[in-house]
MARTORTOR-201960 format. One record per residue (C-alpha): x, y, z. Coordinates in pm, whole numbers, plus 32768, in hexadecimal, padded with zeros to 4 digits. Each point is the difference from the previous one (the first is absolute). Layout:
N
XYZ
...
//
This chain:
417
41E3F6713484
80137EA38093
801F7F607EA8
811180F67FA3
80C07FCE8143
7FF27E857FE2
80327FEA7E87
816C7F938020
7FAC7EF98104
7EE47F787F29
80E77FF07ED0
81087F3480B8
7EF57F20809D
7F6A7FB97EAA
81587FB87F72
80447F09811B
7EAD7F5A7FCA
804B7FCA7E8F
81727FB08015
80187F48814C
7EBB7F428012
7FDB7E8D805C
80FA7F267F4D
80F0811D7FC0
8135806980BB
7FD1807A8164
7FEA81728047
80BD7FE78144
81447F74807C
800E80488175
7EB67F6E807B
7F7B815C804F
7F56804E7EB4
80FD810C7FA6
806E7FFC7E97
81417F477FB7
811280C27F4E
7FCB7F3E7EBD
7E8780328003
801D81728050
80F9802D7EE4
7F1D7F457F0F
7ED480D48064
80CB813E7FD5
80687F987EA1
7EA37F9B7F91
7F4F812C809A
810A81027FA8
803A8060816D
8125800C80EE
80327EDF80F1
7FCA80E98127
7EB480757F6B
7F8F7E987FCE
80557FA88168
7F4D81338087
7EC97FB87F30
80077E92806B
80098064816F
7EE080F27FC7
7F3A7EED7F51
802E7F20812F
7F90810C80F4
7ED280597F29
7F8D7E977FE2
80407FEA7E8A
80ED7EE48052
7FBC7F09811A
81247F5980AE
7FE17E96806C
813E7F7C809D
811180227F00
7F1980367ED8
7F1F81177F89
7EC27FFF7F30
7F17810E7F77
7F0E808B8100
7E8A80277FC7
803181777FD6
80D57FC97ECB
7EF37F1B7F6E
7EF681088042
80DA812B7FA6
7F64805F7EB3
7E937FCB8060
7FE9805D8170
805B815C807B
7FCF7F908168
81197F037FD2
80E7811A7F99
7F9C80D88128
80227EDE80F5
81587FB97F70
806B8166803B
7F7180018161
80C77EC28047
813980B77F8B
7F9F812E80D3
7FD57F208132
815C7F727FC3
80AE81527FDD
80FD7FAB8111
80797ED97F2C
801180C47EBC
812580DC8069
81287F8C80D7
7FFE8091815F
812E80CF8069
811B7F4480A8
806380318169
7EA68012809E
7F6F7F138100
7EF67F197F6D
7F15806B811A
8020816D7F9B
7FB87FAB7E94
7ED07F33806A
7F7E812380CF
801A80EB7ED8
7F497F087F1F
7EED7FE18108
7FE7817A8021
7FEE80537E8D
7E887FBF7FD5
7FBC812980E3
80F780D57F3B
7F567F997EBB
7EA8804B8092
807B815D805B
807F80317E9E
7EB37F8C7F74
7F3780E980DE
80E981227FAF
7FB27FD67E8C
813D80B37F9A
817780278041
806D7FD4816B
815A80698080
80D97ED38052
805980A8814C
7E927FF38062
7FEC7E927F9F
81357FBC80D2
7F5780988132
7ECD7F2A7FC2
80D47EC97FD2
80B6803F8148
7EB4802980B6
7F777EBF7F6E
81397F368053
7FED807F8165
7E917F968010
80557EA57F81
81077FD5810D
7F0D8078810A
7EF07F147F84
80EE7ED98020
804F80678165
812E7F1A800E
80607FFE8171
80F57EE98057
7FD67F408146
81117FDD8108
812480E1805B
807480E77EED
815F808B7FD3
803D81748000
7FA3808B7EAA
812180557F1F
7FCE81477F3F
7FD47FAF7E92
7F6380897EC6
7E8E7FA77FF2
7F8A7F637EBC
7EE080F97FF6
80E281338013
7FC680E97EDC
81657FD17F87
7FCF7E867FF6
7EA9800D7F5F
805780FA7EED
80BB7F087F20
7EF37EF9803B
7EF080F47F9B
80CB805A7ECD
80187E8E7FAB
7E8A7FCC8033
7FA381287F25
80EA7F957EE8
7F827E998016
7E99807B7FE2
806A80DD7EDF
809E7ED57F54
7EAE7F4E7FF6
7F4C81387F85
7F49805C8141
809781588031
80F980FD7F7E
811A80A880C1
80B481437FB3
806381518091
7FD87F7E8162
7E947F9D7FC7
7F3C7EC27FC1
7EBA7FDE7F3F
7F277ED07FC4
7FC27FAC7E95
7E917FDA7F9C
80357E888004
80A3800E8158
7EE880DB8085
7EFD7F0B7F7B
80B47ED880A1
801280A88154
7E8F805C7FE3
7FAE7E927FB5
80C37F918134
7F4980FC80DA
7EB47F8C7F70
80557E95804E
804E805E8168
7EB280B4801A
7F427EDB7F67
80AA7F0C80ED
7FAE80DF8129
7E9080097FA0
7FBD7E8C7FF6
7E838016801A
7FC77EAE80A6
81447FEE80C5
808D7EC97F56
814780967F8F
80D27F3B80FB
7F537EB57FB9
80737EDD7F2A
7F6B7FEA7EA4
7F097EF4806E
7F8780C4812F
7FEF81417F35
7F2A7F557EF8
7F187F74810A
7FDF815F808A
7F9C807C7EA6
7EFD7EEF7FC3
7EDE80D18086
806E814A7F67
7F68809D7ECC
80E07FE97EC8
808081678011
804D7FE68175
80AF7EB27FC7
80D780947EEB
8064811D80E7
80667EFD8101
80C97F3C7EFE
80B681407F99
805580538168
807B7E9F8045
80D37FFC7EC1
809581588044
80907F828147
80D27EE37F6F
80E07FAA7ED5
7F3A7FA17ECA
80B37EB47FCB
7FC27F77815C
7E9880837FFD
7FB47F467EBC
809D7EC18088
7F30801A813C
7EBD803E7F40
80397ED27F21
804A7F2A8132
7EB2806C8092
7F587FAC7EB3
80877E9C8014
7F477FBE8146
7EB97F43802B
7F2481358023
7F7480517EA7
7F92815B8070
8169805E8050
80677F7E7EAA
7F1C80F47F51
805B812180E5
81747FBC7FD5
7FDF802F7E88
7F36813E8039
8125808180CE
80ED7F947EE9
7F3480D77F10
805D812880DA
81707F9A7FE5
7FEA80067E84
81267FC27F15
81097F9F8105
7F307ECC8056
7FF57F827E98
812E7F10800B
7F867F5D8143
7E997FE47F85
80787F6A7EB9
80D47F0780C4
7ECD7F6980AD
7F4A7FAB7EBB
806B7E95802D
7F587FE98154
7E9B7F817FC6
7F7A80B08135
807C81557F92
7FFA7FDE7E85
7EA1808E7FBC
8041812C80E2
8155803A7F60
7F6F7FEC7E9F
7EF781048053
810380E080A7
80E77FEF7ED3
7EE3803F7F0B
7F95813980BC
816B806D8023
80247FE47E85
7ED680E67FCF
7ED27F1A7FF0
7EBD8087808F
7FB77F52814F
7EAA7F9B7F7B
809D7F537ED3
81357F6D80AA
7F527EB28045
801E7FB27E8D
816B7F9B8040
7F8F7EDB80D7
7FB57EA87F77
7EB27F61805F
80B67F2680FF
80B4812D809A
7EBF80CD800D
7F4A7EE280AF
811A7FD480FA
7FF48176804B
7E857FEC8028
80267EEF8107
811880BC80B0
7F30813E800E
7ED47F38807A
80DB7F758116
80568163806B
7E8E805D7FFF
7FA27EC580C1
810780468109
7FCE81778027
7EBE806A7F4F
7E8C7FD48028
7F1E7EF67F65
7F5480E97F05
8155806A7F7C
805B7E957FC1
7EBA7FCB7F44
804481347F28
815C7F767FBA
7F567EF97F29
7FB5810E7F00
817380437FC7
804A7E9E7F85
80687FE07E94
7F2A7EC87FD4
7EA380447F70
7F487F0B80E5
80257F818164
80297E927F8F
811B806A7F18
809E80C5811A
7FEA7ED980EF
809C7F167F00
812980E67FCC
802380548171
80197E8B804D
810D7FDB7EF5
80D4812D8060
808D7F62813E
7FFA812C80E8
804A7F8F8168
7ED780C68087
7F017F7A7F06
7F397F2F80FB
7FE881198102
7F9980FB7EF5
7EEC7F207F75
7F7C7FAA815A
7FF38171805C
7F5480567EB6
7EFC7EEE8030
7FB6807D815F
7FDD81687F88
7F337FD27EC2
7E8780348024
7FA47F157EDF
7FD47EA08096
80357F4D7EB5
813F80BD7FB1
807C7FD88165
7FC87E897FE4
80C97FEE7EBC
811B80C380A0
80017F1C8132
800E7ED27F1B
812D80977F4C
80AC8040814E
7FC47E958067
808C7F827EB5
813C80D18028
80237F8D8169
7FDF7E8D7FA8
80B980167EB8
7ECD7F997F3C
7F7D808D7EB9
//
């Protein structure tokens, strides 16, 4: 259903990608990423559509994330790139359109912006009622519910001005039924225009796709409310520190709760910022959290491949995202990258783990012998190399091996060979 509903938007987005890519004429003329008249006419001719249809599909593509707007230009979004191979990209695109329903259909003229905003804020409860009803609901019943919710919103704000107040002048309240009826009609038709519900014969019914989307939203609210370790309000760095002692399943539940409470884009940015810090443990945990994010994180993860500190983690993430088995994903790393990751992981163990764990970490090295490992560790240039080798020498029970490791640490420290 999502693919069918967004087929026109995907078609126009693909046309724009092919016809208006870098080095070709601009798609926009007004600095707002709306199609210029000439471009819209050209698209209509080449696609066999009307100009109005092209413009409508272009706007839908923007709202669904098939086209990303940057200033006065537009470029294909990650969802368009993943469209044919990733069903979740299609569903996320439709949910983005669903979230933007109030932009997809012009609001009626002559209403106060505050009244429109109140209706938009109240509609999630109306949609939840429709979802729980699992069938047609009379619009009159939805109007009563909308009026109740708008009244609750006004009460929750409790806007009581200070100082002397003039005598109230009788006027029509924005939440009167007569004032809300056209706004409810607008909201229902806007939601119908994105495929979330159907209206007819004085009743409204969620489509299967609309019912699924509302269920997903309710599930996200429940997940966010059940943050097992209570880190949902924390920054990414503090949340990751709070997850450091949790078992993997409990940590993933915490990541899901934290992610459900904030926009995906800003969450990914915050996680990558935490990964750039000095704490190697947080670096690894940040990419575990990004695995929970999944496909929406791909462009940002791919963008950090040029950062030496994050490159090995990003390569493993991308390999697993593309379907590689986690046990085989390390094959995408060069020997240098694998050694750097070994040192970085050892730094995390040295800072937060126990001595036996650091000794066992030796077994995960790609080098067949300890002398070979030490040679490559010295050459890799990790900033924590000295601390890692000193900690390993102190933890290892074999005196001869510990001595060799201490010698390697001294050589790195003095710049010797």
